[in-house]
N, C-alpha and C positions, 0 to 999 in steps of 0.2 A: 761549450758550445763551440762548433765550429762555424764560419761564415764562408760563404761561397760568392763569387762573382757573379753577377747577372744583370747585365745591360747598365752598368755604373752604379748599382746599387748594391745591397745585401740581402740575401734571404736566409733565413736559418735553417740549420740542419741538426737540430737536437730534437730528441722526444720526450713526451712526458711534461707533465705541467703545462704552465701555459705563458704568456708573453707579457713583456712591458716594452711599449713602442718608444724608440730614441730617434730622433732626425737630425741630420747635418749635412753639409755640403761636401760632396766628393770630388775628386780631380776631373772628372767629367762634365761637371755642372748640375748633375742630377742627385735628387735628395736620396741619402742614404738612409736606409731604414735598419735598424739594429734591433732585432728580436731578443732580449734577455729571458730565457725561459725560468719560470719561478713555479716551483712544485705547488699545485693545490689552488693557483689562481686563475680563474676562467679567462681564456684568450679572447681578446676584443674581436668582433665580428663573426666569431664562430660558435663556440659551445654556449657562450653568454646569452646569444640571441637566436640560437637554435630551437628547434620546436622542444626539445627537452626543457631546454633552459627556461623558454618561456612558461611551458606549463607548470615546472617547479616553482618558478617565482610567482606566477598567478596563484596556485595551489596554497603557496605559504601564506600569501595576503588574504586570501579568502579563509584559511583555516584558523587565522589569529582575530579574524573579525566576525564570522558569521555565528549567530547564539541560535539557541534552541527556538526564541520567538522569531528570529528571522526566518527559521525552518517555516514554521507555521505561515508566516506572511508570503513565502516564496511557493509553498507546495500545497499544504492542506487548506488555507482559506481561499485562493484563486480556484482550485478545483471544486470547492463545495459552491462558491458563486458562479462557477460556469453551469453546474447541474441544476442550480435554483433556479436559473434564468429559463433553463429548458424543462423545468418540471411539469408533470401533468397539471393542466389547469383546471379541471373539473372530476368528479368522480372519485377523489382521492382522500381517504382518512388518514390523517396525520397524528392520530393519538397512538397507534402502534409504535410508531418511531420515537415519539416521546417516553413511551414505556421501556422500551428497549434502552434508550440513552441511559435511564435512570439504573436499570438493573445491570448495564455494562461498567457504568462507573461504581456501582456497590460492590459488584462481583470481582472487578479488576483491581480495585485500591488494594486490598490486602495482600493479594498474589504478587501484584508489582512492587511492593515494599518489601516483600520477602526476598525477591529476586535481587533488588538492589542490596539487602543487607547482607545477603550472599555473596555479593560481588560479581554476580552475573553480569550486570550492565553497571558501568560508570559514566557520571557526568561531571566534565570539569566544571568547577565551582564558578570561573569567569563565563560560562556560556549560559548560565541559568538565571533566574531573577531571583528566584528565592526556592527554598526547600521545605515542604511538609513531611513530616517523618523522615523517611528515606527517599523521598521521590521528589523531583522538581515540579514546581505548579505547571509549567509548560506540558509535564506527561501526564498531569491529571486532566488538561485541557484536550490533550490527544485522545483519552478515553472517549471524549464527548465528541471531538471532531472526526474521529475515524468512524463512529457509529453513523454519524449523521451523513459524512460522504459515502458510506456503503448503501445507507438506506436511500440516498438520493439516486445513487446509481441503480438500484433496484428497480425504483419507481420510473426510471427513465428508461430503462431497457423494457419492463414490462409494458409500459404505455405505447412504446414505440413497435415492438416486436410480438409481445404475448399477451395482447390485451385479452383475450378470451381465457376464461377461467375454465380450466377442462375438468370434467368428472374425475373424482378421486379414484386410485387405482384399488385393487383388492387389497385388504386390510393384511394379507399374509406378507406383503412387502416390508412390514414392519420389521420381521425378524431379523433379516439380512443387515438392515440398517443400525438395529440395536446390537447385533453381534459385532459388527464391525467397528461400531464406536466405543463398544465396551472393551473391544480387544485393544484398541488404542489407548483406553484408560490404562490397562493391565501393563502394556509395554511402558507407559510413562511411570507407572509405579515402579517397576522394576528398574529403569533408569535412574529414577531419582534416589532409590533406597541404595544404589550400587555407587552414585556420586561420579566425583570425576569429570571426564571429558562429557560425559552423556548426562549431566546434572540440568543443563537448561532444556534440551530437549525433552527430558523425563518431566520437568515442571511444567513444561509447555502442555504435553499429551495429558497428564493427569489433572490439569485443569481445564481443559477444553472437552476433554472425552466424554465427562459425565453429562455436561450440558447438550450434546450432540446426540448422546444416549436417550436422554430425556425426550428431545425433539422427535425422534423416530420413534419411540414409544407411544407417544401420544397423538402423533400426526403423520406418521412414515408414509401412509396413503397419497396424502396431500402432496408431501415432498416428492414423492416419486413421479406423480402426475406434473409436477412443475419442475422437473430435473434439468430440463433445457434450459430455462430460464434461470434456476439457481447457478448452473454453471457459469453462464455468462454475465449473469450479475455479480457473481463473487470474483471471477478471473480480472474483469476490467480493474476494479480498486486494487486487487490484489498486484498486478503488474505495475501499476503507477506507484504504489507505495513502496514497492520493492526498489524500483529505481531511485527514488527520492530517500530511500534509507541508505542505498548505496552510496549516494552523494554525501549525504550526512555523516557516516561513518568515515567516508575518505576525507571530509573536513574536520574530522575530530569533535563535532558537536556532541556525540557519545560513543562509546566503546565497547566491545565484549571482551571478556576475560578469555584468554586462551584455554586456562586450566578448568573451565566448565562448558566448553563446546566442543564439538566433535572434529571440527576442523575442515569440514567437508564445505566447498564453497560454489555457487552456482555464478558464473560471471563476476568473481570478486564479492558477492554477497554470501554472508554465512547462511547454511541452510536453515538453521534454526528460525532465522529471521523471515525467509520465505515461507515456513511452516507457520509461523506465528501469524502473519498477514493473511495468509490462506483459511486457516481456521477459524481466526476473528471474523473475518468477512462471511464465512459460511455461517458463522451464529447468527449473524445480523440478517442476512437475506432469508435464512430458514424461519427465522423468527418472524420476518414479515410475511412469508408465504404462508404461515400457519395463521396468520391474522386474517387472510382473505376471506371475504365472504364465501361461504359454501354450503349447502343443505347437509355435506356431512361432516362439517368443521366439529372438532371436539370442544370448541368453545360455543356456549350458548348465545353470546351475543352476536357471534359471525352467522349463525345458523339462521337468528331472527332477521340480521340485517341481509342475507341472501333471499328470504322469503318476501321481505319488503321489496327488494329490488325485482324479485320474479313478477310480483304484483303490478309494480310500475311497468314493467315491460309488457305484460299483457294487457294491460289498461290501455297502453299507448298503440298497442298494436290491434286491438279489436276495431276502434273507429276506421283506421287504416284499411282494415280488411273490408268494412262496408263500404268504403269509398272506391275501391278498386273495379268492380264490376261498371259502376256507374262512368269511371274516368275511360274506360276501356270502350264502353258502348256508345259514349256520347261524340266521338270523332266520327264514327260510321255513321250516325244518323244526321250528321252536320249540325249538331246542335252546338 
């Protein structure tokens, strides 16, 4: 290290590494500062407290303390609570959401266990409470919580912006939906059989594709009539969960194996994770849309409910129609 005179003190002229501060009295009466550069030690007042240093220190602290349960307490449960506060207060049937929660849990459990067994996802043991099969208990809770979150988002968007149930479209719209969903299933099957970097994406498509195909086969005309609602209701929780997932991966709550994913990322989030949230939320909101009361519904219970609601509206509208002429004439007569 070389020292140069600077106003009675000393300043370092070495490069690389960092510093240790030594103070003493110089001939001029000013404090002398001698910086002894040590390679690999952060320099006080610069690297250590810079933006990158603070971010690294904070990330290291969070990465060692945030658990999967903490993820639920931070992201999923507050979002559900907020949507519950703004839920529709009347005219809402809750049983379809309960049925979807049960189906999601039963259908996702073996698939998720297989993915973890294949090493597609990994969970550090110190971040989870317990494991049942290959999957942490918090992951089982996520099956339920995501379905509830997506369902509440669907109800909120529908009640606020799409309250009127439109007439179903022509049944011929079923074919494009069935063909497109079936094509996703075939692509997923090919990627799964090939393995390697396409395994996660393949297992995802071959798992979700048949469900979407069945939905379009039994009620594609209703889904097409509600397409704007479905887009908004699916995108809102998808974007939110993508951000939450990106943070969770950064904190090391779970991780994806590089050998079983494509390596394509969107703002640091693996492509497969974004596709996962999009497809799962679509399955939830489409399932709820198929359970809406409609005279053209494929579900007999929904046809009966639609007929009952129509009778109620007609019974309520008839006395109002009889009252309107009187209410119009009465002010004219001064009554």
